[in-house]
N, CA, C and O of each residue as an XYZ file, in Angstrom:
476
protein
N     -14.369     -2.924    -10.902
C     -13.245     -3.867    -11.490
C     -12.420     -3.215    -12.474
O     -12.991     -2.502    -13.300
N     -11.389     -3.323    -12.512
C     -10.371     -3.009    -13.647
C     -10.357     -3.201    -14.900
O      -9.988     -4.312    -15.282
N     -10.707     -2.295    -15.793
C     -10.567     -2.744    -17.213
C      -9.254     -3.405    -17.830
O      -8.099     -3.028    -17.629
N      -9.665     -4.444    -18.605
C      -8.359     -5.196    -19.444
C      -7.656     -4.004    -19.959
O      -8.265     -3.040    -20.423
N      -6.331     -4.080    -19.872
C      -5.487     -3.056    -20.573
C      -4.427     -2.447    -19.482
O      -4.146     -2.990    -18.413
N      -3.873     -1.161    -19.988
C      -3.028     -0.673    -19.449
C      -3.408     -0.112    -17.784
O      -4.455      0.447    -17.459
N      -2.413     -0.392    -17.009
C      -2.736      0.456    -15.938
C      -1.486      0.443    -14.748
O      -0.507     -0.215    -15.101
N      -1.408      0.945    -13.679
C      -0.275      1.544    -12.963
C      -0.316      0.835    -11.671
O      -1.311      0.839    -10.946
N       0.848      0.193    -11.383
C       0.943     -0.637    -10.278
C       1.717      0.320     -9.199
O       2.687      0.968     -9.592
N       1.288      0.405     -7.845
C       2.216      1.329     -7.113
C       2.491      0.592     -5.817
O       1.617     -0.061     -5.247
N       3.537      0.695     -5.440
C       3.898     -0.070     -4.024
C       4.630      1.127     -3.396
O       5.473      1.849     -3.927
N       4.050      1.189     -1.961
C       4.597      1.963     -0.961
C       5.267      1.410      0.335
O       4.698      0.758      1.211
N       6.438      1.745      0.304
C       7.200      1.113      1.496
C       7.219      1.815      2.959
O       7.525      3.007      2.931
N       7.003      1.387      3.941
C       6.843      2.260      5.423
C       7.534      1.172      6.400
O       7.908      0.019      6.185
N       7.554      1.905      7.441
C       7.773      0.875      8.594
C       6.282      0.893      9.238
O       5.463      1.781      9.002
N       6.065     -0.177     10.054
C       4.835     -0.440     10.793
C       4.660      0.664     11.520
O       3.514      1.113     11.522
N       5.416      1.189     12.094
C       5.383      2.124     13.460
C       5.451      3.649     12.988
O       5.346      4.618     13.740
N       5.663      3.690     11.479
C       5.491      5.475     11.305
C       4.227      5.909     11.334
O       3.261      5.408     10.758
N       4.270      7.223     12.287
C       2.941      7.559     12.469
C       2.450      8.588     11.783
O       3.335      9.146     11.136
N       1.354      9.081     11.660
C       0.640      9.999     11.071
C      -0.150     10.955     11.770
O      -0.081     10.849     12.994
N      -0.887     11.867     11.326
C      -1.678     12.812     12.256
C      -2.674     12.060     12.986
O      -3.039     12.448     14.095
N      -3.214     10.857     12.372
C      -4.269     10.204     13.061
C      -3.985      8.733     13.728
O      -4.885      8.007     14.151
N      -2.703      8.438     13.750
C      -2.272      7.015     14.193
C      -1.080      6.484     13.143
O      -0.173      7.113     12.598
N      -1.437      5.119     13.083
C      -0.112      4.864     11.982
C      -0.441      5.149     10.747
O      -1.602      4.892     10.426
N       0.276      5.620      9.946
C       0.477      5.933      8.531
C       0.087      4.902      7.520
O      -0.411      5.325      6.477
N       0.266      3.387      7.697
C      -0.310      2.298      6.896
C      -1.791      2.296      6.845
O      -2.433      2.038      5.826
N      -2.449      2.686      8.339
C      -3.987      2.777      8.369
C      -4.324      3.939      7.693
O      -5.321      3.835      6.979
N      -3.771      5.017      7.719
C      -4.367      6.334      7.194
C      -4.269      6.089      5.407
O      -5.136      6.463      4.617
N      -3.254      5.520      5.115
C      -2.928      5.591      3.634
C      -4.227      4.524      3.201
O      -5.005      4.894      2.322
N      -4.425      3.097      3.910
C      -5.388      2.234      3.481
C      -6.712      2.952      3.605
O      -7.604      2.553      2.857
N      -6.976      3.930      4.416
C      -8.355      4.398      4.532
C      -8.462      5.247      3.434
O      -9.473      5.153      2.738
N      -7.526      6.130      3.130
C      -7.407      7.020      1.761
C      -7.736      6.373      0.676
O      -8.505      6.914     -0.119
N      -7.278      5.231      0.452
C      -7.428      4.484     -0.592
C      -8.798      3.888     -0.924
O      -9.139      3.555     -2.059
N      -9.720      3.761      0.428
C     -10.936      3.304      0.280
C     -12.142      4.361      0.305
O     -13.350      4.121      0.297
N     -11.438      5.679      0.339
C     -12.445      6.830      0.466
C     -13.152      6.874     -1.095
O     -12.645      6.592     -2.180
N     -14.554      7.353     -0.753
C     -15.187      7.604     -1.648
C     -14.905      8.636     -2.637
O     -14.782      9.775     -2.187
N     -14.775      8.466     -3.924
C     -14.289      9.447     -4.856
C     -12.763      9.053     -5.170
O     -12.361      9.351     -6.295
N     -11.846      8.395     -4.267
C     -10.556      7.826     -4.533
C     -10.859      6.482     -4.827
O     -10.494      6.104     -5.940
N     -11.442      5.657     -4.102
C     -11.867      4.208     -4.327
C     -11.086      3.522     -5.214
O     -11.612      3.177     -6.272
N      -9.704      3.195     -4.964
C      -9.049      2.107     -5.986
C      -9.732      1.070     -5.664
O     -10.414      0.958     -4.646
N      -9.532      0.007     -6.787
C     -10.154     -1.233     -6.831
C     -10.039     -2.172     -5.773
O     -10.883     -2.990     -5.409
N      -8.635     -1.915     -5.214
C      -8.469     -3.011     -4.069
C      -6.854     -2.582     -3.791
O      -6.065     -2.107     -4.608
N      -6.625     -2.906     -2.361
C      -5.275     -2.526     -1.975
C      -4.832     -3.667     -1.035
O      -5.755     -4.184     -0.407
N      -3.680     -4.124     -0.835
C      -3.095     -5.243     -0.073
C      -1.845     -4.491      0.741
O      -0.911     -3.827      0.291
N      -2.217     -4.879      2.229
C      -0.810     -4.411      3.096
C      -0.205     -5.532      3.370
O      -0.862     -6.409      3.930
N       1.188     -5.766      3.039
C       2.014     -6.801      3.298
C       2.893     -6.480      4.404
O       3.432     -5.374      4.410
N       3.104     -7.296      5.329
C       3.810     -7.417      6.785
C       5.133     -8.438      6.391
O       5.068     -9.628      6.698
N       6.182     -7.958      5.781
C       7.289     -9.112      5.670
C       8.026     -9.570      6.864
O       7.945     -8.918      7.905
N       8.703    -10.589      6.795
C       9.298    -11.194      7.991
C      10.495    -10.311      8.307
O      10.744    -10.092      9.492
N      11.182     -9.837      7.452
C      12.433     -8.876      7.837
C      12.368     -7.819      6.744
O      11.527     -7.755      5.847
N      13.377     -7.014      6.962
C      13.865     -5.932      6.083
C      14.733     -4.909      6.545
O      14.933     -4.814      7.756
N      15.321     -4.068      5.681
C      15.993     -2.762      6.312
C      15.822     -1.832      5.025
O      15.568     -2.100      3.851
N      16.075     -0.554      5.749
C      15.987      0.643      4.650
C      17.409      1.037      4.613
O      18.406      0.328      4.757
N      17.286      2.634      4.335
C      18.455      3.144      3.863
C      19.556      3.433      4.898
O      20.688      3.834      4.627
N      19.012      3.144      6.254
C      19.927      3.123      7.264
C      20.835      1.921      7.523
O      21.846      1.941      8.226
N      20.264      0.716      6.761
C      20.984     -0.511      6.781
C      20.732     -1.340      8.008
O      21.403     -2.372      8.032
N      20.005     -1.165      8.940
C      19.748     -1.746     10.069
C      18.737     -3.081      9.803
O      17.726     -2.905      9.123
N      18.989     -4.198     10.266
C      18.085     -5.243      9.713
C      17.178     -5.196     10.894
O      17.653     -5.106     12.027
N      15.700     -5.260     10.651
C      14.764     -5.491     11.532
C      14.054     -6.759     11.359
O      13.802     -7.032     10.185
N      13.637     -7.671     12.316
C      13.076     -8.971     11.921
C      11.923     -9.217     12.743
O      11.954     -8.608     13.812
N      10.849     -9.985     12.533
C       9.550    -10.018     13.206
C       9.831    -11.029     14.538
O       9.073    -11.047     15.509
N      10.773    -11.677     14.449
C      11.293    -12.580     15.808
C      12.001    -11.875     16.729
O      12.495    -12.521     17.654
N      12.197    -10.474     16.683
C      13.133     -9.607     17.632
C      11.853     -9.228     18.572
O      10.724     -8.815     18.311
N      12.617     -9.593     19.926
C      11.392     -9.122     21.033
C      11.506     -7.656     21.396
O      10.628     -7.108     22.062
N      12.446     -7.097     21.018
C      12.582     -5.699     21.639
C      12.048     -4.538     20.556
O      11.385     -4.875     19.575
N      12.338     -3.373     20.776
C      12.035     -2.091     19.755
C      12.258     -2.465     18.502
O      11.451     -2.215     17.606
N      13.318     -3.070     18.316
C      13.687     -3.137     16.775
C      12.639     -3.901     15.973
O      12.251     -3.561     14.855
N      12.188     -5.044     16.704
C      11.134     -5.790     16.265
C       9.959     -5.016     15.764
O       9.404     -5.358     14.720
N       9.494     -3.842     16.561
C       8.402     -3.151     16.163
C       8.633     -2.354     15.006
O       7.654     -1.874     14.434
N       9.842     -2.131     14.555
C      10.263     -1.245     13.292
C      10.264     -2.011     11.964
O      10.996     -1.794     10.998
N       9.175     -3.083     12.105
C       9.352     -3.810     10.753
C       8.790     -3.063      9.477
O       8.076     -2.069      9.611
N       9.134     -3.574      8.221
C       8.569     -3.042      7.051
C       7.362     -3.322      6.774
O       6.857     -4.383      7.142
N       6.687     -2.382      6.056
C       5.238     -2.802      5.705
C       5.193     -2.284      4.033
O       5.788     -1.326      3.541
N       4.352     -3.187      3.417
C       4.420     -2.568      1.983
C       2.930     -2.376      1.589
O       2.155     -3.254      1.968
N       2.485     -1.430      0.941
C       1.046     -1.312      0.382
C       1.055     -1.291     -0.718
O       1.785     -0.436     -1.220
N       0.349     -2.102     -1.555
C       0.392     -2.297     -2.790
C      -1.231     -2.368     -3.719
O      -2.175     -3.117     -3.469
N      -1.149     -1.501     -4.636
C      -2.508     -1.778     -5.233
C      -2.200     -1.407     -6.995
O      -1.137     -0.925     -7.386
N      -3.142     -1.683     -7.724
C      -3.362     -1.523     -9.197
C      -4.384     -0.690     -9.501
O      -5.502     -0.914     -9.037
N      -4.133      0.433    -10.358
C      -5.491      1.295    -10.831
C      -5.122      1.556    -12.165
O      -4.063      1.169    -12.657
N      -6.074      2.277    -12.816
C      -5.839      2.758    -14.007
C      -4.876      3.710    -14.043
O      -4.497      4.070    -12.929
N      -4.261      4.333    -15.158
C      -3.349      5.274    -15.120
C      -4.060      6.571    -14.833
O      -3.319      7.295    -14.167
N      -5.040      7.043    -15.050
C      -5.920      8.083    -14.854
C      -5.826      8.275    -13.504
O      -5.116      9.164    -13.034
N      -6.450      7.555    -12.860
C      -6.701      7.545    -11.251
C      -5.696      7.630    -10.499
O      -5.617      8.429     -9.565
N      -4.554      6.572    -10.920
C      -3.327      6.786    -10.104
C      -2.532      8.075    -10.319
O      -1.936      8.585     -9.371
N      -2.510      8.591    -11.489
C      -1.930     10.109    -11.588
C      -2.734     10.914    -10.843
O      -2.138     11.913    -10.439
N      -3.973     10.830    -10.488
C      -4.750     11.804     -9.688
C      -4.341     11.716     -8.257
O      -4.154     12.688     -7.525
N      -4.219     10.447     -7.921
C      -4.088     10.465     -6.027
C      -2.578     10.348     -5.921
O      -2.241     10.655     -4.778
N      -1.557     10.023     -6.673
C      -0.094     10.147     -6.502
C       0.342     11.461     -5.811
O       1.280     11.385     -5.017
N      -0.254     12.677     -6.037
C       0.372     13.655     -5.326
C      -0.003     13.884     -4.029
O       0.561     14.676     -3.274
N      -1.138     13.061     -3.709
C      -1.726     13.312     -2.158
C      -0.847     12.143     -1.606
O      -0.174     12.485     -0.633
N      -0.712     10.967     -1.962
C       0.167      9.987     -1.351
C       1.440     10.418     -1.154
O       2.089     10.077     -0.165
N       2.008     11.392     -2.306
C       3.439     11.609     -1.941
C       3.557     12.624     -0.663
O       4.484     12.604      0.147
N       2.372     13.568     -0.635
C       2.295     14.348      0.516
C       2.130     13.593      1.962
O       2.598     14.083      2.989
N       1.478     12.460      1.939
C       1.114     11.685      3.083
C       2.572     10.983      3.671
O       2.844     10.917      4.870
N       3.277     10.574      2.777
C       4.463      9.693      3.076
C       5.457     10.767      3.468
O       5.861     11.572      2.629
N       5.828     10.791      4.635
C       6.796     11.512      5.236
C       8.107     10.875      5.370
O       9.146     11.521      5.505
N       8.035      9.389      5.326
C       9.372      8.568      5.875
C       8.894      7.211      5.211
O       8.158      6.431      5.816
N       9.407      6.955      3.796
C       9.297      5.993      3.447
C       9.586      5.859      1.804
O      10.429      6.670      1.422
N       9.103      5.080      0.868
C       9.555      5.217     -0.248
C       8.160      4.910     -1.194
O       7.271      4.255     -0.649
N       7.962      5.353     -2.544
C       6.784      5.089     -3.134
C       7.241      4.656     -4.435
O       7.972      5.498     -4.956
N       7.091      3.845     -4.980
C       7.449      3.361     -6.373
C       6.030      3.109     -7.481
O       5.062      2.446     -7.109
N       6.095      3.643     -8.627
C       4.823      3.288     -9.462
C       5.460      2.745    -10.829
O       6.532      3.221    -11.204
N       4.908      1.898    -11.469
C       5.295      1.355    -12.943
C       4.277      0.951    -13.388
O       3.402      0.434    -12.693
N       4.191      1.157    -14.951
C       3.123      0.737    -15.692
C       2.999     -0.858    -15.718
O       4.047     -1.495    -15.610
N       1.763     -1.560    -15.857
C       1.876     -3.032    -16.007
C       0.368     -2.832    -16.827
O      -0.189     -1.806    -17.216
N      -0.001     -4.164    -16.903
C      -1.066     -4.504    -17.949
C      -2.044     -5.661    -17.078
O      -1.727     -6.674    -16.454
N      -3.243     -5.071    -17.321
C      -4.171     -6.104    -16.566
C      -4.698     -6.963    -17.591
O      -5.421     -6.598    -18.519
N      -4.218     -8.331    -17.325
C      -4.957     -9.080    -18.347
C      -6.354     -9.818    -18.015
O      -7.168    -10.104    -18.893
N      -6.480    -10.011    -17.053
C      -7.855    -10.254    -16.445
C      -8.216     -9.867    -15.191
O      -7.463     -9.919    -14.219
N      -9.726     -9.350    -15.173
C      -9.918     -8.694    -13.681
C     -11.397     -9.398    -13.694
O     -12.286     -9.051    -14.471
N     -11.516    -10.315    -12.835
C     -12.762    -11.108    -12.573
C     -13.130    -10.975    -10.826
O     -12.336    -10.960     -9.886
N     -14.557    -10.893    -10.817
C     -14.974    -10.818     -9.336
C     -16.019    -11.804     -9.316
O     -16.852    -11.874    -10.220
N     -16.006    -12.638     -8.228
C     -16.929    -13.707     -8.029
C     -18.062    -13.024     -7.158
O     -17.750    -12.135     -6.367
N     -19.243    -13.394     -7.285
C     -20.476    -13.061     -6.607
C     -20.343    -13.297     -5.155
O     -19.958    -14.447     -4.943
N     -20.516    -12.652     -4.160
C     -20.379    -12.940     -2.777
C     -21.483    -14.183     -2.497
O     -22.596    -14.078     -3.013
N     -21.260    -14.998     -1.928
C     -22.343    -16.088     -1.399
C     -22.866    -15.370      0.005
O     -22.298    -14.763      0.912
N     -23.880    -15.650     -0.204
C     -24.919    -15.270      1.083
C     -25.091    -16.701      1.863
O     -25.689    -17.649      1.354
N     -24.441    -16.740      3.270
C     -25.042    -17.820      3.956
C     -25.831    -17.884      5.142
O     -25.487    -17.538      6.272
N     -26.940    -18.369      4.771
C     -28.094    -18.344      5.697
C     -28.349    -19.315      6.783
O     -29.346    -19.197      7.495
């Protein structure tokens, strides 16, 4: 769980079809963020309905052709300043086509509900 106080919010913007050495870059980044030793507190992959990048071409989820496969994806996480600073250089190497932004934020509450065991 994140401690209350200063933190860093990171958002990575990619296309869902951006490839990496092992498959899709979004999956590789998510796996990296879950790795032991890196282990950020949590990350979310968002699939927007539509978007465009620096090229200006609009891509929408309801397009049936190849343009519809080139949709935007955002990966977001919040972590301590120290951990974020240690993993940002690796993320910058991983992202060969996209954008990474990071900005300071403040964690006001970090609560974790115990998992319910259903028997």
